[in-house]
N, C-alpha and C positions, 0 to 999 in steps of 0.2 A: 479185740473190741471189740465187743457187744452192741449192736445197736437196736436200736426199739424196734417195735416191732412195726409191720406196713399199715400206716392208717388204715381202717375200716373205710370200707364202697357203703353202707347203711348208716345214718345216724345211729348214738348211742340208747339215744330217748327223746321223744319228742319235745319242744320248745315252744311256746307258740309263735317264739320274737325271733328264732330262727333256726335251724339247722344245728345241731348239737355235735361236732368230733371230741376223743376224747382232748384233746390239743391242735392248735393253729401257730403255727409256723408264719412270718413274714418279716422277707427282707425290704427294704425300702431304698431305690437307688437310684443316686441322680439322676436324669431322664439325659444328658447330654454326654456324659462320661463313663456311665455305667457302676462306680464308686456307689461302695455302702456308706448309708446317712444314717440307718437306724436298723433297730430288728428289733421286732415283736418273735415274746412268745406265754404261750394263755395258758394254765391247765384246767379246758371244760368241766374235769369231773370236779375239782375245789372252788372251780374262781367260773362258773354258766357265764354273767354276764363282763366278760374278760375286762374286772378291777385291779387287776394283777399284774404287769408286765415281768415274767421273771425273766427277760431273755438275760440279762446280768447274773441272774445265781450262778455261783463258785456249782455245786452239787448238780446244775442241769447241764455242768460245758459237754459234757458226750455226747449228753441229746440233742445240744443244739447245733453240736458240726455235723451229728450229721444229722437230724434235718436239713443243716443248710445245706450238704450233699448230696439229696437225694434233691433237696427245690433246686438247685444249679447244674442237676442233668437234667432235669423236664426241662425247663428256662432257665439258659446261658446268660448269666450274664452282659451284656456286651454294650460298648457303647458306640452312639450313632454313627454312623457311617458321616465324613464330613464333606459340607455343602460343595 
């Protein structure tokens, strides 16, 4: 399995509206259960305004899975403890 290269620590190009990285990946989870609700994956080189969510693109499935693992390693998904 080939993992995508690590995300750079510096922006790839300036943008007056926001800092740009080659890609961005986000998991949206339900607050109480931690269950995955939605996923976003954007290619900032081709889509700097994040208008095309490529998370469902089969050609990017391996990259999406690798990014999801990296995100979960840094921020483990978990439900809130019972109150």
